C-alpha positions as CSV (number, residue, x, y, z in Angstrom):
1,X,0.0,0.0,0.0
2,X,2.9,2.4,0.7
3,X,4.2,1.9,-2.8
4,X,0.8,2.9,-4.2
5,X,0.6,6.0,-2.0
6,X,4.1,7.1,-3.0
7,X,3.4,6.5,-6.7
8,X,0.2,8.6,-6.5
9,X,2.0,11.4,-4.6
10,X,5.0,11.5,-7.0
11,X,2.7,11.4,-10.1
12,X,0.6,14.3,-8.7
13,X,3.7,16.4,-7.8
14,X,5.2,15.9,-11.2
15,X,2.1,16.5,-13.3
16,X,0.0,18.8,-11.1
17,X,-3.0,16.3,-11.6
18,X,-4.9,14.8,-8.7
19,X,-5.3,11.0,-8.8
20,X,-8.9,10.1,-8.3
21,X,-8.3,6.3,-8.1
22,X,-5.9,3.5,-8.9
23,X,-7.8,1.3,-11.3
24,X,-5.2,-1.5,-11.6
25,X,-1.7,-2.4,-10.4
26,X,0.7,-5.2,-10.8
27,X,4.3,-6.2,-10.0
28,X,6.8,-6.4,-12.9
29,X,10.4,-7.5,-13.1
30,X,11.5,-3.9,-12.7
31,X,9.0,-2.8,-10.0
32,X,5.3,-2.0,-10.3
33,X,2.9,-0.8,-13.0
34,X,-0.2,1.1,-12.1
35,X,-3.1,2.6,-14.0
36,X,-4.5,5.7,-12.4
37,X,-7.5,7.8,-13.2
38,X,-7.2,11.6,-13.0
39,X,-9.4,14.7,-13.6
40,X,-7.9,16.6,-16.5
41,X,-10.6,19.1,-17.3
42,X,-13.5,20.0,-14.9
43,X,-16.8,21.0,-16.6
44,X,-20.3,21.7,-15.6
45,X,-22.2,19.5,-15.3
46,X,-19.7,17.2,-13.7
47,X,-20.7,14.3,-16.0
48,X,-19.0,16.2,-18.9
49,X,-15.7,16.6,-17.1
50,X,-12.7,15.0,-18.9
51,X,-10.9,12.2,-17.1
52,X,-7.8,10.3,-18.2
53,X,-6.1,7.0,-17.5
54,X,-2.3,7.0,-17.1
55,X,0.0,4.0,-17.0
56,X,2.6,4.7,-14.3
57,X,5.8,2.7,-13.9
58,X,7.5,2.5,-10.5
59,X,10.9,1.1,-10.0
60,X,11.8,-1.5,-7.3
61,X,12.7,1.3,-4.8
62,X,9.2,2.9,-5.2
63,X,10.4,5.8,-7.4
64,X,8.5,7.0,-10.4
65,X,10.2,5.7,-13.5
66,X,7.8,7.0,-16.2
67,X,4.2,7.5,-17.2
68,X,2.0,7.9,-20.2
69,X,-1.6,8.7,-20.9
70,X,-3.4,5.7,-22.3
71,X,-6.9,7.2,-22.8
72,X,-9.1,10.2,-22.2
73,X,-12.9,10.1,-21.7
74,X,-15.9,12.0,-20.3
75,X,-16.9,11.1,-16.8
76,X,-20.5,10.2,-17.8
77,X,-19.5,7.8,-20.6
78,X,-19.4,4.1,-20.2
79,X,-16.1,2.3,-20.9
80,X,-16.5,0.5,-24.3
81,X,-12.9,-0.8,-24.6
82,X,-12.9,-4.3,-25.9
83,X,-16.6,-4.3,-26.7
84,X,-16.2,-3.4,-30.4
85,X,-18.5,-0.4,-30.0
86,X,-17.9,3.3,-30.4
């Protein structure tokens, strides 16, 4: 749990974005990989706000090694990845 907290804090400090949740994580040979959800653009109504998923890589010492945005979506939209829909 401490690794997850450190990763969230380091990511937030580096990007200026607040992590809303950690949607997945797993251990790798080099450390950890996480997918975090962040609020990128707040809109009214809130269901139109833009969220993004970032893949975050953490080394074996718990330090941020890299990140990349993997998708961006409106808060009110259902996730259709893998369903073949648009």
